[in-house]
C-alpha positions in Angstrom: -21.2 19.0 -13.5 -19.3 16.6 -15.8 -20.8 13.3 -14.6 -23.6 12.4 -12.3 -25.1 9.0 -11.4 -26.6 7.4 -8.3 -23.2 6.7 -6.7 -20.7 9.5 -7.7 -20.3 12.9 -9.1 -17.5 14.5 -11.1 -17.5 18.3 -11.1 -15.3 21.1 -12.5 -13.8 23.1 -9.5 -12.9 26.6 -10.4 -9.8 28.2 -9.0 -10.4 30.4 -6.0 -13.3 28.4 -4.6 -12.9 26.2 -1.5 -13.8 22.5 -1.7 -15.3 22.5 1.9 -16.2 25.2 4.3 -13.4 27.0 6.0 -13.2 28.8 9.3 -15.2 32.1 9.6 -18.4 33.3 8.0 -16.6 34.5 4.9 -15.5 31.0 4.1 -18.8 29.1 4.1 -19.4 29.3 0.4 -17.7 26.2 -1.2 -18.1 23.7 -3.9 -19.3 21.0 -1.6 -22.2 23.2 -0.4 -23.1 24.2 -3.9 -23.2 20.6 -5.1 -25.2 19.5 -2.1 -27.8 22.0 -2.9 -28.5 19.9 -6.1 -27.6 16.5 -4.6 -28.2 16.4 -0.8 -26.5 13.0 -0.4 -23.2 14.2 -2.0 -20.2 13.6 0.3 -16.5 14.6 0.2 -13.8 12.0 -0.5 -10.8 14.2 -1.3 -9.9 17.9 -1.7 -8.2 20.2 -4.0 -6.4 23.4 -2.8 -8.5 26.5 -3.0 -6.2 28.0 -5.7 -6.3 24.8 -7.9 -8.8 24.2 -10.6 -10.0 21.0 -12.2 -11.7 17.6 -11.8 -13.1 16.9 -8.3 -14.9 13.6 -7.3 -17.7 13.3 -4.8 -19.6 10.3 -3.5 -23.3 9.9 -3.2 -24.2 8.2 0.1 -22.1 6.8 2.9 -21.4 3.4 1.2 -20.0 5.1 -1.9 -18.0 7.5 0.3 -16.4 4.6 2.2 -15.5 2.8 -1.0 -14.0 5.9 -2.8 -12.2 7.0 0.4 -10.6 3.5 0.6 -9.7 3.7 -3.1 -7.9 7.0 -2.5 -6.1 5.6 0.6 -5.0 2.5 -1.4 -3.8 4.8 -4.3 -6.3 3.3 -6.7 -7.5 6.7 -7.9 -5.2 8.1 -10.5 -4.9 11.8 -10.9 -2.8 14.0 -13.2 -2.3 17.7 -13.3 -1.0 20.4 -15.6 1.1 23.2 -14.3 3.2 26.1 -15.6 6.4 26.6 -13.7 9.2 29.2 -13.7 12.3 28.4 -15.7 13.1 26.2 -18.6 13.0 22.8 -16.9 14.6 20.1 -19.2 13.3 16.5 -19.4 15.2 14.0 -17.2 18.1 12.4 -19.1 17.9 9.1 -17.3 14.2 8.3 -17.9 13.3 6.3 -21.0 9.6 7.3 -20.8 10.3 11.0 -20.3 9.0 11.0 -16.7 11.1 12.2 -13.8 10.5 11.8 -10.1 10.7 14.0 -7.0 10.9 11.9 -3.9 11.2 14.3 -1.0 9.5 13.8 2.4 7.0 16.5 3.5 5.9 17.7 6.9 3.9 20.6 8.3 5.7 23.8 8.8 4.3 24.3 12.3 5.4 27.9 12.9 3.8 28.8 9.5 0.8 26.6 9.1 -0.8 25.6 6.8 2.5 25.7 4.8 4.5 22.5 4.2 8.2 21.9 4.0 10.7 19.3 2.9 11.8 17.6 6.2 14.1 14.6 5.9 13.7 13.8 9.6 10.0 14.2 10.4 8.5 14.3 6.9 6.2 11.6 5.4 7.5 9.9 2.2 6.1 11.8 -0.8 6.5 11.1 -4.5 5.7 13.2 -7.6 6.2 12.1 -11.2 6.6 14.8 -13.8 7.2 15.3 -17.5 7.7 18.2 -19.8 4.9 19.1 -22.1 6.5 22.2 -23.6 8.6 25.3 -23.2 7.9 29.1 -23.6 11.4 30.5 -24.1 10.1 34.1 -24.4 8.3 33.8 -21.0 11.0 31.6 -19.5 8.4 29.0 -18.4 7.7 25.3 -18.7 4.4 23.4 -19.0 4.4 20.2 -17.1 2.2 17.1 -16.6 2.3 16.0 -12.9 1.3 12.7 -11.3 1.1 12.7 -7.5 1.8 9.1 -6.5 1.2 10.1 -2.9 -1.3 12.7 -1.9 0.3 15.0 0.7 -1.1 18.5 1.3 0.5 21.0 -1.1 2.7 18.2 -2.4 3.0 19.4 -6.0 3.6 23.0 -5.0 6.3 22.2 -2.5 8.0 19.6 -4.7 8.3 22.0 -7.6 9.6 24.7 -5.4 12.2 22.3 -4.1 13.1 21.4 -7.7 13.8 25.1 -8.3 10.8 25.6 -10.5 7.9 27.1 -8.5 4.4 27.2 -10.1 3.4 30.6 -11.5 1.0 32.5 -9.4 1.7 30.4 -6.3 1.0 32.9 -3.4 2.3 30.4 -0.8 5.5 29.1 -2.2 6.7 31.1 -5.1 8.9 34.3 -4.8 7.1 37.6 -5.6 8.4 37.8 -9.2 7.0 34.3 -10.0 3.7 35.1 -8.1 3.3 38.1 -10.3 3.6 36.2 -13.6 0.0 34.9 -13.3 -3.2 36.1 -11.8 -3.9 32.7 -10.3 -2.1 29.5 -9.4 -1.4 27.8 -12.7 -2.2 24.3 -11.4 -5.1 22.2 -12.8 -6.4 18.7 -12.1 -6.7 17.6 -15.7 -7.2 13.8 -15.5 -9.1 11.5 -13.1 -9.5 7.7 -13.3 -11.1 5.4 -10.8 -13.2 2.3 -10.5 -16.9 3.0 -10.1 -17.9 2.4 -6.5 -21.0 0.3 -7.4 -20.1 -1.5 -10.7 -16.3 -1.4 -10.6 -16.5 -0.1 -14.2 -13.4 1.9 -15.2 -14.2 5.6 -15.2 -11.9 8.2 -16.7 -12.3 11.9 -17.2 -10.1 14.6 -18.7 -10.5 18.4 -18.6 -8.0 20.8 -20.2 -6.9 23.9 -18.2 -8.0 27.4 -19.2 -4.4 28.6 -19.1 
């Protein structure tokens, strides 16, 4: 638990733990249930993939849930991630601030759900901003900071795969050799900023990844 008050909670989600219960008796243990054991009024407002670690926000009570859910829908919650990807990705040459953009529409891959695919016809507009934090020439990898402007399911993973630089340890979208380079998905929600649902005070949290 990184922050707790009468209206919201910020917790550190470990990789490999579901945010909410899944289907089947073996998928009932999740972060929401664990938090609700301590704070019975805690409610979900967004999700992180099971394989992703990092900052996760919950509301306390229905009113806070409505306000925070609306803030997510209106893109007033700002999130950034750290990822390690395959290949030596160079910074964009046409961006003065060092940030590049991936604007590729995403849709469900219906024959292979829950996977997502780039789909120019049926996909929803999706935008990811990225910048290079560093390179590891010996490993042939790049550390990135990512900002999902939209919040599509698996957006960061699919966009980076489409860019030709899948995330290390990605069991869904990376080829076997890239999967094998890490024991887990190297994707971490490192920064979270939002307006407090009761006071409107600016709230900001950072949490560095363990990789």
